[in-house]
C-alpha positions in Angstrom: -6.7 -76.5 -27.6 -3.2 -77.4 -28.6 -2.2 -80.1 -31.1 1.2 -81.7 -31.2 2.5 -83.9 -34.1 5.7 -85.8 -34.5 7.6 -83.9 -37.0 9.5 -85.6 -39.7 13.2 -85.9 -38.8 12.5 -84.3 -35.5 13.5 -87.4 -33.6 10.6 -87.4 -31.2 10.2 -83.5 -30.9 6.6 -82.3 -30.8 5.4 -79.5 -33.0 2.6 -77.3 -31.6 -0.2 -76.7 -34.0 -3.0 -74.3 -33.1 -6.3 -74.9 -34.9 -8.4 -71.8 -34.7 -11.6 -73.7 -35.6 -11.1 -76.3 -32.9 -10.0 -73.7 -30.3 -13.1 -71.6 -30.9 -15.4 -74.7 -30.7 -16.6 -75.9 -27.2 -16.4 -79.7 -26.5 -17.8 -81.7 -23.7 -15.7 -84.4 -21.9 -17.0 -87.3 -24.0 -16.5 -85.6 -27.3 -13.0 -84.5 -26.3 -12.0 -88.1 -25.4 -13.3 -89.5 -28.7 -11.5 -86.8 -30.7 -8.3 -87.4 -28.7 -8.4 -91.2 -29.4 -9.0 -90.6 -33.1 -6.2 -88.2 -33.6 -3.9 -90.3 -31.4 -4.2 -93.2 -33.9 -2.9 -90.8 -36.5 0.1 -89.9 -34.4 -1.3 -86.6 -33.2 -1.6 -85.8 -29.5 -4.5 -83.6 -28.5 -4.5 -81.6 -25.2 -7.1 -79.3 -23.7 -5.7 -75.7 -23.3 -5.9 -74.3 -19.9 -7.7 -70.9 -19.5 -6.8 -68.6 -16.7 -9.4 -65.8 -16.8 -9.9 -65.7 -13.1 -13.7 -65.9 -13.5 -13.9 -62.7 -15.5 -17.2 -63.5 -17.1 -18.7 -64.5 -13.8 -17.5 -61.4 -11.9 -17.5 -59.0 -14.8 -20.1 -56.6 -13.1 -18.1 -56.6 -9.8 -14.8 -55.7 -11.7 -16.4 -52.9 -13.6 -18.1 -51.5 -10.5 -14.8 -51.5 -8.5 -12.9 -49.9 -11.4 -15.5 -47.1 -11.7 -15.4 -46.4 -7.9 -11.6 -46.2 -8.0 -11.7 -43.6 -10.8 -14.4 -41.5 -9.0 -12.3 -41.4 -5.8 -9.2 -40.5 -7.8 -10.9 -37.6 -9.5 -12.4 -36.4 -6.2 -8.9 -36.3 -4.6 -7.0 -34.6 -7.4 -9.5 -31.8 -8.4 -9.1 -29.9 -5.0 -5.3 -30.0 -5.4 -5.5 -28.4 -8.8 -8.1 -25.9 -7.6 -5.9 -24.9 -4.6 -2.9 -24.5 -6.9 -4.9 -22.3 -9.2 -6.0 -20.1 -6.3 -2.4 -19.8 -5.2 -1.2 -18.9 -8.7 -4.0 -16.3 -8.9 -3.0 -14.8 -5.6 0.7 -14.7 -6.4 -0.2 -13.1 -9.7 -2.0 -10.3 -7.9 0.9 -9.7 -5.6 3.4 -9.7 -8.5 1.1 -7.2 -10.4 1.1 -4.9 -7.3 4.9 -5.0 -7.1 5.2 -4.3 -10.8 3.0 -1.2 -10.4 5.0 0.0 -7.4 8.3 -0.6 -9.2 6.9 1.4 -12.1 6.2 4.4 -9.8 9.7 4.2 -8.3 11.1 4.4 -11.8 9.2 7.5 -12.6 6.0 6.1 -14.1 2.6 7.4 -13.5 0.1 5.8 -11.2 -3.0 4.5 -13.0 -6.2 4.3 -10.9 -8.8 1.8 -12.1 -11.5 3.3 -9.9 -13.0 6.6 -9.2 -11.5 6.9 -5.8 -10.2 10.3 -4.8 -12.2 12.0 -7.6 -13.7 15.5 -7.3 -13.5 18.1 -4.6 -16.0 20.2 -2.6 -14.1 23.3 -1.6 -16.8 24.9 0.6 -15.6 23.6 3.9 -12.0 22.2 3.5 -10.4 25.2 5.3 -13.1 25.9 7.8 -11.0 24.7 10.7 -8.0 26.7 9.4 -10.0 29.9 9.3 -11.0 29.4 13.0 -7.4 30.4 13.9 -8.2 33.8 12.3 -11.1 34.3 14.7 -9.0 33.8 17.8 -7.8 37.0 19.4 -4.0 37.1 19.0 -2.1 38.3 22.1 1.1 36.4 21.1 4.3 38.3 21.5 7.0 37.8 18.9 10.0 36.4 20.8 13.5 37.3 19.7 15.8 34.6 18.4 18.0 34.9 21.5 15.0 34.4 23.8 13.9 31.4 21.9 17.4 29.9 21.9 17.5 30.3 25.7 14.1 28.8 26.1 15.2 25.7 24.1 18.4 25.5 26.2 16.5 25.8 29.5 14.2 23.0 28.5 17.0 20.8 27.1 15.4 20.9 23.7 18.1 20.2 21.0 18.0 18.4 17.7 20.9 16.1 18.8 18.9 15.1 21.8 15.8 14.5 19.6 17.7 12.3 17.3 18.8 10.2 20.3 15.6 10.0 22.4 13.1 10.3 19.5 11.1 12.6 21.7 10.2 16.3 21.0 9.4 18.9 23.7 5.9 20.3 23.2 7.0 23.9 22.8 4.6 25.6 20.4 5.7 29.0 19.0 3.2 31.0 17.0 5.6 33.3 15.2 9.1 33.2 13.8 11.7 35.5 15.2 12.6 38.5 13.0 16.2 38.0 13.8 16.4 34.6 12.2 17.4 36.1 8.9 20.3 37.9 10.7 21.8 34.6 11.9 24.9 34.2 9.8 25.8 30.7 10.7 23.8 28.5 8.3 23.6 25.4 10.5 22.6 27.5 13.5 19.8 29.2 11.5 18.6 25.8 10.1 18.5 24.2 13.5 16.5 27.0 15.0 14.0 26.9 12.2 13.6 23.1 12.5 13.2 23.4 16.3 10.4 25.9 15.9 8.3 24.1 13.2 9.0 20.4 14.3 6.5 20.4 17.2 3.9 22.1 15.0 4.2 19.5 12.2 4.0 16.6 14.8 1.0 18.1 16.5 -0.9 18.3 13.2 0.1 14.8 12.3 -1.1 13.6 15.6 -4.5 15.1 15.0 -4.7 13.2 11.7 -3.5 10.0 13.2 -6.2 10.1 15.9 -8.8 10.9 13.3 -7.6 8.0 11.2 -7.9 5.6 14.1 -11.4 6.8 14.9 -12.4 6.4 11.2 -11.3 2.8 11.1 -12.9 2.1 14.4 -16.3 3.5 13.1 -16.0 1.5 9.9 -15.4 -1.8 11.8 -18.7 -1.5 13.7 -21.9 -3.0 12.5 -23.9 -0.1 13.8 -22.8 3.5 14.5 -24.1 6.0 16.9 -25.6 9.4 15.9 -22.4 11.1 17.3 -20.2 8.9 15.1 -22.3 9.5 12.0 -22.1 13.3 12.6 -18.4 13.1 13.1 -18.0 11.2 9.9 -20.1 13.7 8.0 -17.9 16.5 9.3 -14.8 14.7 8.0 -16.4 14.3 4.5 -16.7 18.1 4.5 -13.3 18.7 5.9 -11.6 16.7 3.2 -14.0 17.8 0.4 -15.2 14.3 -0.2 -18.1 14.0 -2.7 -21.0 11.6 -2.2 -19.7 10.5 1.2 -17.3 8.2 -0.5 -15.5 6.2 2.3 -12.5 4.9 0.1 -11.8 8.5 -0.9 -11.8 9.7 2.8 -9.4 6.9 3.7 -7.0 8.0 1.0 -7.1 11.6 1.9 -7.1 11.4 5.7 -3.4 10.6 6.3 -0.2 12.3 7.5 2.6 14.0 5.6 6.1 12.6 6.5 7.8 15.1 8.9 11.0 15.2 6.8 9.0 16.1 3.7 7.1 18.9 5.5 10.3 20.4 6.9 12.0 20.2 3.5 9.2 22.0 1.8 9.0 24.7 4.5 12.8 25.2 4.2 12.6 25.5 0.4 9.6 27.9 0.4 10.8 30.2 3.1 14.6 30.1 2.7 14.8 28.4 6.2 12.4 30.9 7.7 13.9 34.1 6.3 11.4 35.0 3.6 9.0 38.0 3.8 6.0 35.7 3.5 7.1 33.7 6.5 8.0 36.6 8.7 5.0 38.9 7.8 2.3 36.3 7.0 3.4 33.1 8.9 3.3 31.5 5.4 5.6 28.4 5.7 4.7 26.7 2.5 4.1 29.4 -0.1 0.4 28.6 -0.8 -1.3 30.8 -3.3 -4.7 32.4 -3.0 -6.9 34.3 -5.6 -9.3 35.6 -3.0 -9.1 36.7 0.6 -6.1 38.1 2.5 -2.7 37.5 1.2 0.7 39.0 0.4 1.5 40.0 -3.2 4.9 38.8 -4.4 7.5 41.5 -4.8 8.2 42.3 -8.4 4.9 40.8 -9.5 3.3 42.3 -12.6 0.4 44.7 -12.2 -2.1 42.2 -13.7 -1.0 39.4 -11.3 -4.0 38.2 -9.4 -2.6 35.6 -7.1 -1.2 36.3 -3.6 0.6 34.2 -1.1 -1.8 33.1 1.7 -1.1 34.7 5.1 -2.0 33.3 8.5 -2.3 34.6 12.1 -0.2 31.8 13.5 2.3 29.2 12.1 0.1 26.4 13.2 -2.6 27.5 10.8 -0.1 27.5 7.9 0.9 23.9 8.7 -2.7 22.7 8.8 -3.5 24.5 5.5 -0.5 22.9 3.9 -1.5 19.4 4.9 -5.1 19.9 3.8 -3.8 21.1 0.5 -1.7 18.0 -0.2 -4.5 15.8 1.1 -7.3 17.3 -1.1 -6.0 19.1 -4.2 -6.2 17.2 -7.5 -2.6 18.2 -8.3 -1.4 15.9 -5.6 -3.5 12.9 -6.4 -0.5 10.8 -7.4 1.1 11.7 -4.0 -1.9 10.4 -2.2 -2.3 7.2 -4.2 1.4 6.3 -3.8 1.0 7.0 0.0 -2.0 4.7 0.1 0.0 2.0 -1.9 2.8 2.2 0.7 0.1 1.7 3.5 -1.3 -1.3 1.7 2.1 -2.8 1.4 2.8 -2.2 5.1 5.8 0.0 4.1 6.9 3.2 5.8 6.0 6.5 4.3 9.3 7.3 2.7 9.7 11.1 2.0 12.3 10.5 -0.7 9.9 8.4 -2.7 6.8 10.5 -2.1 8.7 13.7 -3.0 8.8 12.6 -6.6 5.0 13.0 -6.8 5.1 16.7 -5.8 6.3 18.1 -9.2 3.1 20.0 -9.5 3.8 22.0 -6.3 6.2 24.4 -8.1 6.6 25.7 -11.7 10.0 24.1 -11.9 8.4 20.6 -11.7 10.9 17.7 -11.4 13.7 20.1 -10.6 11.7 21.1 -7.5 11.4 17.5 -6.3 15.2 17.0 -6.8 15.8 20.0 -4.6 13.5 18.6 -1.9 15.2 15.3 -1.8 18.6 17.0 -1.7 17.4 19.1 1.4 16.2 15.9 3.1 19.4 14.0 2.5 21.9 16.8 3.3 20.2 17.7 6.6 19.3 14.1 7.6 15.7 15.1 8.0 14.4 11.5 7.9 15.8 11.2 11.4 12.7 13.1 12.5 10.1 10.8 10.7 9.7 8.5 13.7 10.0 11.0 16.6 7.1 11.5 19.1 5.7 14.7 20.5 5.7 14.6 24.4 2.5 15.6 26.2 2.0 19.3 26.6 2.6 20.5 30.1 0.7 23.4 31.7 3.9 25.2 32.4 5.1 25.5 28.8 1.6 25.9 27.5 1.1 29.0 29.6 4.6 30.3 28.8 4.0 30.2 25.0 
């Protein structure tokens, strides 16, 4: 309720007086009229105060129910948004973490493996398919350098043409020509060496590529045949995988970039002129402490290691790839290669070469030389070339 009195000296102005006790007390209509009449005689005007509560007390339950429902709907709509953002943040964090690790490797840091992938090695069968080359009767005639050059000319096989067409003639030679060390022109000697070993490296890479495709095809099936299981078991033995560990086999069963293989062969043989290459078809200077080999010249009498020798160049290439794909010294090489695969990046020989410091006693200096050979001779031009199908004509010739 509101009370208005005529203020003294106010000349008819009304003064509003709020009486708490009267406001708080409820009056019926008769009581209100009596009180109004009484106060009016005293010069006080009494009016009933309007209340606009929109029926709150009457509809209180409905209001509260509506408010609760609104809050529940609001929470239901906002929680998925925050959850989705959290997942995106987590996913991005994983990607960023992977990039940081990859960047660390590029800057010379070591690769840290959180799992036991690529651990251990069973040596009993890893070179079984290499030794099979030794069992084959060899009737190959060592061709002279001039004969080989003429053969390449007749078949239009040149490195300049390979760089243009990205295709390599399937000419497989089993032996290097003795005269290669007598070729005085360095570029001519290098080109002949590359022409001889390029088809061999591509052929071995093709074998691995086909095996890798078959591996993933088998793994994508819900049920495998007996033939597929037997093939898988043979590959576990071939790559020295312990406990039939699939992730380890996937890491080990992969190619070596062509440019890197050529660079290592060039470094280890002096572009095909070394005694190990000409007498033992040893392109990559692999050591052995048992079996047949060539003792290094000038080695001390108590030296036990020899350089492995092979019947044909192809066997040397396969043994080299098996060595990089299985030996514990090149685990970082394999892990970085797998990382490049996971990131859908090409297998860059200049990056992978840094992980081969254990290949030679000179360590990091050795990897610098490899990268220098790759760059100076534009060997990466051959990383994406393809080996043409082998024709009967050239197969019988060689």
